[in-house]
N, C-alpha and C positions, 0 to 999 in steps of 0.2 A: 166237545168246543173246543176252541184253537185259543192257547194264551193269549198271543200276539193278534190275532184278530177279533179277538173279545174287548182285548185293552186298549185297543184306535176304535172300535166300536162306541165302547162306555167313552172313551175319552171326546171322541167328538161329537158324540148326544151330549152330554156335559158342555161342552165349549159351546155348541149351538145353543141351547136352551139360556145359557148365562149371555152369549150375546143379544137374544133374542128381549131377555130379562133386562138387558142396559138398553136397548130399543127403546120400549115401550117406558121406563123411568124416562129417558130424555126427553121423548115425545109427549108423554100426562104424567108429570112427576107428583101433584094431589092425587089424584087418583090410583096411583101405583102405591105412593105411601100410606094410601087406605084400604088398599087391598092387603099388601102386608102384614099390615098392624094385625088387619080377620087375621090375616093365616097364621098369626101367629100369638095367636090368640089375646090379641091387645095389646103382646108389648112395643111400646111407641117407639119408630126405626127414625122416626125423625129429629132425635136425640144425637144419631151420628153422622148427623149433617155438617158439616164442616164448615161450611161457606167459603171454599177455599175455589178460584174458577176450576174448571172441567181441564183433565187433561185425560187426553186418550191413554197415557202411561197407566193411570190407573183402572184403566180397566184393559189393557193389553196386558200388564204383570199378574193381573189373578189368574186372566184367563189361560197363562202358561203354568203359572201353578197347578190351574186347576186340572190342566190339559196333562201333566206330567203325572201329577199323582192318580188321576181317574183311571189313566191309562196303566197305571201300576198295580192299582186295587181290579181293575178289569182281568190282567194276567194272572193275577193272583188267584183268583178268585177259580177263574178256568183251570188254571192249573191245579189248585187244591180241587176241584171236583175232579179231576182224571184221577190223582191222588185217591180219593176216597170212592175210586170205582163209578162215577156217574159216567164216564165215556163206554158204550162199549162197541 
């Protein structure tokens, strides 16, 4: 495993799934909330809704944070695996 390639792959995967999640939420807000509540054992995600108008910045900023964070996590994972003798 190569750290840079693993980091980019994980980062791209997370950002893609985040974007898909956002699109589903925009298209089907009520079924999406029902799904999220069921997925997290009844935790009520509706309480997090602020009522503020939708802004692409509130979608883009977390995507950037996810991209950076998961790149670092993926690169570290690949590096650590190599250091522990995972690649031969």
